C-alpha positions, 0 to 999 in steps of 0.5 A: 501491555503498555502503550510503549510496548504496543508501539514496539510491536508495530515498529517490530512488525514494520521492521520485519516487513521492510528489512527481512523476507519474513512472513508476518501475521499481525493480529489483535482484538478490535480497536487495537490499531490494525487499520492504522498499521495498514495505512502506515505500511502502505506509505512506508515501504520500499517494496513492490506492494499489493493490498488485497482482501477476501471480500469486495467491501473489505478491499475497498475499505483497505484501498486494495483489490479482492484476492479473487480478482488479483489471482483470477479465482472463480467464485466457487470452492477451489479444489485441485482440479479447479485451480489447475484449470485457471489460466492467468493473463499475461498481464496478471502473470507479469504482476505476480512475478514483479510483486515483492509484498502481498498484504491481506487485510481482514485475514480472518475471512481468508479461506484455506482453499483460497490460500492454497490456490494462491500458493499453487498459482504463485509457484507456477507463475514465479517458477519457485517451489517455495511456499507462495513462490517465495513471495513475502506475505503479511496477514492483518486481522483477528481470527476471533472476529468474522470467520471465512465466508462459506455456504453449505455447498462450499463446506460439502465440496471441501469436506475432507480436505480441511479440518475447517476453512480458516486459513491456518488449515491451508496445506501451505500454511505450515511452510510459511513459518508465519511470525505472529505478532499481537497488538494488545493495547485497546484504543477504542475502550478505556474501561478495564471492566469492559475490556476484560469482558470483551476479551472473555467473549472474544476467546469464548471463555465467559464465566457465569458472573461475566455472563450475568454482567453482560445480561445486566445490560438488557434494556426493555426500553431499548426502542427509546434509546435513539441508538443504532441497532446492531443485528445479525440478519440483513432482512431485519436491517432492511425492515427496520430502516424502511419502516422508520423512514416511511414513518417520518413525515415529509418528502423522500429525497433520492440520491443515486450514486454516480458510478464510472468504469468497473465498480460493483455497487455492492462493494461500496460502503454506502447504498447505491440508491440513498433515500433520506428525509429530514429528521432521518437517522444516519451514520457517517462512514468516514473519519474527519480528516481535517484534524478537527475530529468532529466526527468519526466512522460510525458517528450517528446523527439526524439529517437537518438540511437536504439539497442536491449538493449537500446534506447537513447532519446534526449529531447527538453531541450537538455538532452540525456538519455539512457533507458533500458527495465523496468518491471511492475507487476500485483499483487494480494493479499493473506493472510499470516497466519504465519505473521497475515498479507496480502501480495502482490503477483506478478502474472504477469510481463510486460517488455518493454521500458518505452516509447511510440510514442508521436505525439498524445495521448488520454486525458484519457491516459494522466491522471497523466502526465505532459507536458511542451507544448501540442496541445489540440484537444478537440473540440469533448470532450464528457465526463465531465472533459475531457477539464479540464484533457487535459489542466491541464496536461501542466505546463504553459499557454504559452505551450497550443496550441489549435488546434481549438477554444472551445465551452462552450458546450464541457466544461461539468461539472460533476453532483457534488454539491459544498456542498459535499466539505464543510465538509472538509473546517472547519479545527477546527472541523476536528481536534476536531473530529480527537482528539476524534476518535483517543482516541476511536481507541487507546482504542480499539486497545490496548484492542485487543492487550492486550486481553488474553481470547483467549490464556487462553481459548486455553491453558486450560489443557485437563487432569490433567497430562497435566502439561506443558500446565497447567504451561503455562495456569497459566502463561497466566492467571497471565499475563492476570491480569497484562494486565488488570491492565495495560489497566486501566492505559493506558485508563487513559493516552488516556483519558488525551491525554498523548500520550508520557507517554502512549508510554513510558509505552508501551515500558516497557510493551512490554519488560516485556510481551515479556520476560515473554512469551518467557521464561515461555510459548514459551520456555517450549512449544518448549522444549517439542516439541524438546524433544519429536519430534521423539516419535509418541505417542506425535504427537497430543500434539506436533501439539497442542503445535505448535499452542500454540507457534504461538498464543503466538508469535502473542500476542508478535507481537500484543503488539509490534505493539501497541508500534509502533502505540502509538509511532507514535501518541506520536511523531506526525509522521507516521511510517513504519510497524512493522517487525513482522507483516508487509508483504514486500511491492513492489513499483509496481508503479515504476520499479522493478529490474529484480533480484527481480523477480528471485528466489534469493538464501536463506541466510545462516541464513535463511537456518539454521532457516528453518531446525530448524523450521522443527524440527532439533536440533542445533547439527543436523543442524550443522552436515547437513550443515558441520558447527560448533554448535556455528555458527548455534547458531549465525545464530538462534540468529539473529531471536530472535528479530523477535520472530521466535527463543527464547533464550531458544532454544539456551541457556538451561533453567537451565543455564539461571535461574542461570545467568540471574539475574547477566547479567541483572545488566550489563548496556551496555551488550556486549559479552566481558562483558557477558563472565566472568559472564557466567563462561565458561558455554556458547559457543560463539554462545550462548553468542551472543544469550544472547547479542542479547536478552538483547539488544532487550528486556532489553535496 
C-alpha cells in the first residue's frame, strides 16, 4: 500500500470514529503509525473520550488509565460470579454513562474475560442491552505482537470458557460488528528485504531461505557491538545492567524519583531509583519535541556529565544533549456536569530523568521503541510475537546482531486467522458503508441537538402567577417549532449528502437560536435571579431558574457543537472540540511542565466571573476588587462567546430593545462605530460587550 492509501486508511478511521457509531479495530505491524494515530484522535474528536490500556505501563504511555481502574476490576480471572459481585461507585457509574467513546491501546494484550466483564458492567450501568451498553469502542493494536498477559492459574481458571484469551474470543466480540482497518505502510524500516522478512516472522510463515537469512545475522562478537541487548527475561536484564554498571570506574550517582499522589512506580517508563555513572550506557525514552529531531524514543548513548539538575548524554552519532527531570502523570476520568463533558484528572505524578540503563532491556519493555542497532537475545522466546517485536525495533537489517542462532520453534505465531483482516481490505465497500453510516449518525446527532422536549417540559409554569417562566416556556415552544422545521430541511440535506449546504444552514441556525435563547430566555431568568437574590422567599424560585439557565446554555452548546461537526464533515477534515463542551486535555504521553502541576494564579477576568456567578452584581464586584464598573463589564464581556455571561447581564434589556435594531445594520461593528449609535447610553465596558456579542452571533 502506498503512502496516500495509508493516509486514506487513517482518515477513514477518523471519519468512522467521529461521524458514525461504528466500532473500529485499527491494526497494523510495528512502525505503521498506530501511536501517531492515537495522538491525533485524542485531539481531534468531539466525543466524550476515555483512553485505557490493559497494563499500567501501556496506560501511562498512552496518556490514559488502566482498564481495571476504569471498570473497578479485580486482578484475577473474571468469571461470571466474580463480575456480578463488582460494585462500582456512583462516580464510576456516572462516568461510564456519560462516556461516548472508549479507546483501548495495546489491544493485543486485552483479554477475552476482561472484554466480557466490560460488556456486563456497561450494560448494567447504561441500562442498554446492546454490546458494551451501546458504547462506541476503538481498539488499537497488533494481534501479532504482545499477547494477553496470563498466568498458569489464569489459564486453568478460565479453561473451558474461552478457546484462548485473545479478545477476539470474548463472547461479546461477534456482536460488536468490529470494522477492522489495517495500516500497512511501515515508517520505521525502508529496506524491502528487511520488511518482507519481518512480515514473514509476524505471521509465523518463515520459509527455509528466510530463516537462513535471519540466522546469517548471528554475531559471535556481539559483546563488542556497543548496542543494546534485547532479551526475553527480566532476570537477565538486571544482571547485565548491574554488572556493567559495577565494572565502570567512578562514583555512582543515585536519583530517586519524586512521586506525588497516586502513582504506582512500576507503571513508570523509567526506574524509580536511577543509578548512573559517567560513561554508562543509557537510552532516552522520549522523542525530541522541539522540532530539531536530535533524539528519539530508544536512542542510545553514553553519559558524559552528571549533576543534581541535569545529565548530559553523548549519542553514538556525536550529538550531545542535556536532559532535565521530566514528569509523567497518572490520570483518572471524571464527569464535568457544568460543561456536560468528561475531564482528565491528574491523580499522581512521577518525576525522573527520561533515561534508563541500556546495556540490556526486555523485549516487552521495548514496545514502541526504535533502535539503530541492537543485540537480539531471543533463543528462549516463549510467547507469540516476541521474536517479531524484538526484530521490528531496529531500523535496518545491518543493525541486527543475533546473540545466537534462532530455531523456527521460537517464532510463535499468535492463534489469529488471516480472514480476520479481509473485511478491512475492500476500500470501496468500506467507503460505501461510511457514507451510509455517516448519514444515519448526522441525522441522529442533529435530532438530539435540536430536540426541545426536555426544555419545554422543564419550563412548564408551576402556577398561573409564574409569569417569567410562562414567558420563557412560550419562547421555548416557539423555538421548538422552528427547530422542527429546520430539522426537516437538514434531513433532506443529509439525504442528498449536501454537507456544504447543511454546514452553512447550521451556522445560520446557531446564530439565530443562540441569540433568541440568550435574549429572551436566559436574559429574563438571570434578571430575576439578580433582582431577587437577597429575598429569602424567592430562594426556591432562584434555584429553579438557575437550573433552567443551565439547560438553555446546554442547548446553545449542543447546537454550537452540531455546527462544528457539520463543518468537519463538509470540509472533509477533523477538528478540535468546541470550547464550551470540551474538557481541557493534557498530553499525558509526553512531558508535562512542572508549572502545569502547580496551582496557577487565576486571571483577573476569571476572578470577576467567579464573583458574578456567585451572585454579586457588577457594582458589588467593582467595589470588592477596587476597580471601575466599566473594567468589570469588560471582564465579563470576554465570556459572552462561551455563554457563561449574556449580553443582558451587562447591558439593560430596555436599552438593548432600543439600539439593537440600529446596531445590527452595521456591517463591520467596532466600538468606534457603536458609540454614536448608542447616543451616550453605554459605558466603554458595555460598548465592548455589545461589540463582542455582535461579532460572535451576527458576523
